[in-house]
Each structure stands twice: as C-alpha cells, then as structure tokens.
Wavefront OBJ file of the C-alpha trace (Angstrom):
o trace
v 93.417 106.223 105.767
v 96.409 108.557 105.768
v 99.108 107.379 103.395
v 102.574 108.765 102.760
v 103.404 109.468 99.112
v 105.842 106.578 98.858
v 107.412 103.792 100.865
v 110.881 102.583 99.923
v 111.592 99.847 102.459
v 110.009 96.445 102.866
v 107.875 96.402 105.990
v 106.120 93.611 107.847
v 102.429 93.800 108.484
v 100.159 92.495 111.166
v 96.453 91.747 110.884
v 94.199 92.946 113.649
v 90.452 93.190 114.086
v 88.924 96.400 112.855
v 87.751 98.798 115.557
v 84.292 100.366 115.502
v 85.761 103.823 114.893
v 87.508 102.515 111.735
v 84.363 100.973 110.254
v 82.918 104.156 108.640
v 86.116 104.733 106.622
v 86.029 101.115 105.472
v 82.373 101.482 104.467
v 83.180 104.591 102.425
v 86.021 102.822 100.606
v 84.209 99.503 100.105
v 80.862 100.812 98.879
v 82.478 103.073 96.264
v 84.979 100.423 95.139
v 82.512 97.534 94.991
v 79.943 99.684 93.192
v 82.514 100.483 90.495
v 83.256 96.758 90.151
v 79.524 96.038 89.724
v 79.255 98.758 87.071
v 82.240 97.344 85.204
v 81.493 93.629 85.593
v 77.689 93.489 85.650
v 76.615 96.599 83.771
v 74.660 98.126 86.671
v 73.996 101.837 86.726
v 76.147 103.535 89.359
v 73.195 104.538 91.577
v 71.927 100.943 91.603
v 75.419 99.565 92.210
v 75.951 101.915 95.170
v 72.712 100.721 96.764
v 73.589 97.059 96.184
v 77.095 97.485 97.586
v 75.755 99.153 100.720
v 73.117 96.419 101.139
v 75.765 93.681 100.861
v 77.996 95.356 103.418
v 75.153 96.054 105.865
v 73.912 92.470 105.480
v 77.345 91.088 106.416
v 77.939 93.630 109.216
v 74.516 94.750 110.507
v 75.861 96.271 113.735
v 79.441 97.055 112.766
v 82.694 95.177 112.303
v 82.106 92.700 115.139
v 78.761 91.358 113.919
v 77.979 88.097 112.181
v 80.301 85.351 110.987
v 82.389 87.732 108.884
v 85.663 89.249 110.036
v 87.090 92.629 109.091
v 90.818 92.967 109.620
v 93.143 95.932 109.319
v 96.593 95.503 107.802
v 99.021 97.489 109.882
v 102.713 98.257 109.419
v 105.041 100.200 111.695
v 106.345 103.147 109.690
v 108.700 105.687 111.245
v 107.995 104.091 114.621
v 104.206 104.511 114.336
v 101.551 101.918 113.440
v 100.115 102.791 110.030
v 96.955 101.382 108.451
v 97.969 100.109 104.999
v 94.883 98.119 103.988
v 91.966 95.876 104.830
v 91.007 92.209 104.607
v 87.423 90.920 104.910
v 86.769 87.205 105.148
v 83.962 84.953 106.269
v 84.432 81.564 107.880
v 82.621 78.541 106.468
v 83.280 76.039 109.300
v 81.266 73.192 107.751
v 83.609 73.303 104.732
v 86.714 73.972 106.867
v 87.159 77.054 104.679
v 87.026 80.807 104.639
v 86.081 83.099 101.791
v 87.930 86.368 101.210
v 85.360 88.961 100.194
v 87.748 91.884 99.977
v 91.434 92.565 100.232
v 92.657 96.107 99.744
v 96.096 97.663 99.937
v 96.200 101.471 99.752
v 97.839 102.778 96.572
v 101.103 104.073 98.146
v 101.739 100.637 99.651
v 101.067 98.474 96.577
v 103.895 96.458 95.121
v 105.603 96.241 98.527
v 104.467 92.692 99.347
v 101.718 93.690 101.798
v 99.070 91.601 99.989
v 101.289 88.510 100.162
v 102.064 89.188 103.811
v 98.378 89.622 104.617
v 97.517 86.238 103.085
v 100.415 84.605 104.974
v 99.254 86.156 108.258
v 95.679 85.056 107.586
v 96.904 81.513 106.946
v 98.662 81.535 110.324
v 95.484 82.700 112.070
v 93.349 80.091 110.295
v 95.712 77.224 111.127
v 94.501 77.342 114.740
v 90.804 77.294 113.698
v 90.583 73.989 111.759
v 90.312 75.922 108.484
v 92.068 74.189 105.585
v 91.079 76.237 102.544
v 90.886 79.878 101.501
v 88.490 80.734 98.696
v 88.099 84.007 96.835
v 86.853 85.541 93.598
v 89.004 87.612 91.267
v 87.361 90.084 88.904
v 88.120 89.551 85.223
v 89.461 93.100 84.975
v 92.068 92.510 87.707
v 94.951 90.497 86.220
v 97.335 91.863 88.873
v 95.312 90.200 91.633
v 95.036 86.972 89.634
v 98.817 86.878 89.251
v 99.304 87.522 92.986
v 96.923 84.749 94.054
v 98.412 82.244 91.631
v 101.898 83.075 92.948
v 100.564 82.308 96.448
v 99.341 78.853 95.405
v 95.691 79.584 94.618
v 94.265 77.685 91.658
v 91.437 78.614 89.334
v 88.358 76.582 90.260
v 85.816 78.063 87.846
v 84.656 81.072 85.890
v 81.824 83.509 86.537
v 80.036 84.475 83.356
v 77.202 86.856 82.443
v 75.253 87.797 79.348
v 73.414 91.060 78.917
v 69.934 90.636 77.455
v 68.448 93.272 75.191
v 65.856 95.464 76.893
v 62.374 95.589 75.347
l 1 2 3 4 5 6 7 8 9 10 11 12 13 14 15 16 17 18 19 20 21 22 23 24 25 26 27 28 29 30 31 32 33 34 35 36 37 38 39 40 41 42 43 44 45 46 47 48 49 50 51 52 53 54 55 56 57 58 59 60 61 62 63 64 65 66 67 68 69 70 71 72 73 74 75 76 77 78 79 80 81 82 83 84 85 86 87 88 89 90 91 92 93 94 95 96 97 98 99 100 101 102 103 104 105 106 107 108 109 110 111 112 113 114 115 116 117 118 119 120 121 122 123 124 125 126 127 128 129 130 131 132 133 134 135 136 137 138 139 140 141 142 143 144 145 146 147 148 149 150 151 152 153 154 155 156 157 158 159 160 161 162 163 164 165 166 167 168 169 170
C-alpha cells in the first residue's frame, strides 16, 4: 500500500471487494499484525504466532479473497484525482444469526484520525442493510483503547470479556 506522508482534508471512502492481485499485500500485513497481537495478548512465541496467523487466514480464504463465506474489502479514497487504497475490512456473514463478524479493520497510518474507520463501518452498514443482516459483531483487543473508543462512539456495546491465564510450565 503506497501512502502519502500526510492527508489534510477529509475524504470519503468507498468499500470494494479485494482483487486477487491485492491479496498478497493483505496477507503480508495481516499475518505480521495478527501474529504480534497473539504474542501480546496470548503470550505465544513469534514463530508460533506467525504460523497460527497464516493458518487462520488460509482457512478463511483457501483460494484467495473470493473464497468461502468471508469477505475482504478494500477501503478506497480519491486523493489528487486518483483512487488510493487507505485500508482493509474483513468480515464474515453469519446468516442464521442475521449478523456479520468483523475479523479485521485496518486503516494505514497516514490516514488514521481522518474518519476513515467510521466511514468504513457506515458503508458496511449500508451494504448489509440489503442482505437481511441486523447486527455487526467484533472483538477489540485489550491493548487497543483507541479502537474501543471508536466502536463505542459508533454505537457498539460491550457484550463480554475474553480472559486468559498463563499456567506455569513444568
């Protein structure tokens, strides 16, 4: 993802399906990012976390971005007259529950604080309204208070807590 050093104007985004040629860059970002989250939140060694992150991604998308019941979307804004990739959104429909679960939402660093995350959720809501989906679910890592604040501002409520306890090794 090529990102300018700063953006000073509010821009509108669109969500579109990820293309096959964009999938490798997403994989690179996601595996590294999710592995770091697993190291921080679950105490995995980095090599183990990298393997687990890749397994999770390959399980959800065995043949690329158009496989399975999961959807990978690109957040795009028009900057200086050109469409620019500013982030990603991965969600999976749960039709029996009339819900979807957001597995990942990412806004590239130069675009953070510009409202792109809020716009992406609003655009997703518009798309879901035509699909008989009435609820969006997601998980927020304990170490991410910025995301928690964003989701609460958008009307999400806390529905539970994930907890873990490390056991002493023999």
